N, C-alpha and C positions, 0 to 999 in steps of 0.2 A: 504494499501500500503506500504511496506517495504521500510526501509531506502535506501537498494540498488537500489531497483526499482526507486525508485526518484532520485538516482544520475545519472541514466543512461537515465535520461529523456532530453530532449533539454528544453533552458531555455525558450521558448516559452511554451512547455506544463508544465513546472513548475508553469509558471505564470497564464494558462489557469484552472493548478488545484486548486491554490491560491483562482482564482478568485469563482471558484466551492465552496470551502469549507467556504469562506467567505460569498457567498450567503445562503448556508445552515446551518452556525451559527447565521445569521441575522433570517432566517425562525423561526428556534429552539428557539431562544432568544424570539421572537415575540409569539410563542405557549406557552410557559414557563409563559408568561404573564398574556395568557388567560387562562392558567391551564390546557391544554390539551397535554403537551408534554408525549409521551410514554415512550421514554427513555431518562430519564435525565443525563445518562450516555454519552452518545454520544455529548453533550457539551464539557465535557473533553476531549474526544478523538480527536476532533474536533481542538480544541484549541491545543493541542498535535502536531497534524498534521501540523498544522499552522506552530507552532514554529520551527517544522523539517524542513518545506518546505523553510522558511526564513533561516534557518542556511546553508540549502544548495546553497542556491542563494548565499550568503555572502561568502561560500568558493569557490563557481564558481567565482565569481568576485575578491576576492582575488589571486587565482589561475591566473587569466589572468594577474591581474597586476603584479604578481610576475614575470612572463615570459616577461613582455614588459617593466621591469626595474622601476614599481612602477608609473608608469605612466599613466593619464587617472582614478585614482579611484573615482569611485561614493561616493558621499554622504561623501568625507573626509576620507574614512578609510586609515588606514595604515595600512602597511604589516610588521609582525615580523620576524625579523631573516634573 
């Protein structure tokens, strides 16, 4: 999934995608420990996609907070600018 496609998803869809990737990463790590991984580069791709999803989630939180005057930021995030 490209970054633009991820940015167009709703927050619920992004959270669902994150859950799927976390589950897939767990399964791949387990299979790697058993020596049954078919594509070890998929682990890197999953880590990268998870980082992108977290970045997009953070962008959306900051955008909402900036519109609302910085009120109600989750996890104590600060808005620059």
